[in-house]
C-alpha positions as CSV (number, residue, x, y, z in Angstrom):
1,M,1.9,27.9,18.0
2,M,-0.3,25.0,19.1
3,S,-2.9,25.5,16.3
4,T,-0.3,25.6,13.6
5,K,1.4,22.5,15.0
6,S,-1.9,20.5,15.0
7,T,-2.7,21.7,11.5
8,Y,0.7,20.6,10.3
9,G,0.2,17.2,11.9
10,N,-3.2,16.8,10.1
11,Q,-1.6,17.8,6.8
12,I,1.0,15.0,7.2
13,R,-1.7,12.5,8.0
14,I,-3.7,13.6,4.9
15,D,-0.6,13.3,2.7
16,Q,0.1,9.8,3.9
17,Y,-3.5,8.8,3.4
18,S,-3.8,10.2,-0.1
19,S,-0.5,8.7,-1.2
20,Q,-1.7,5.2,-0.1
21,N,-4.9,5.8,-2.1
22,I,-3.0,6.8,-5.1
23,S,-0.7,3.7,-4.9
24,N,-3.8,1.4,-4.6
25,F,-5.5,3.1,-7.5
26,G,-2.4,2.8,-9.5
27,K,-2.3,-0.9,-9.1
28,I,-5.9,-1.3,-10.1
29,G,-5.4,1.0,-13.0
30,M,-2.4,-1.1,-14.2
31,I,-4.5,-4.3,-14.1
32,I,-7.3,-2.7,-16.0
33,Y,-4.8,-1.3,-18.5
34,L,-3.2,-4.7,-19.1
35,L,-6.6,-6.4,-19.4
36,A,-7.7,-3.8,-22.0
37,N,-4.5,-4.3,-24.0
38,R,-5.0,-8.1,-24.0
39,L,-8.6,-7.7,-25.2
40,S,-7.7,-5.3,-27.9
41,F,-4.9,-7.6,-29.1
42,Q,-7.2,-10.6,-29.3
43,S,-9.9,-8.8,-31.4
């Protein structure tokens, strides 16, 4: 019981960490996407 419980806790921690990374990467990706669109419109 104890081992499965700790593994479950680690899984939740990993899920929260990965979701934060995805949201940060999404913001950076949107900025790059908007900048690329502006550059392509100007040319």
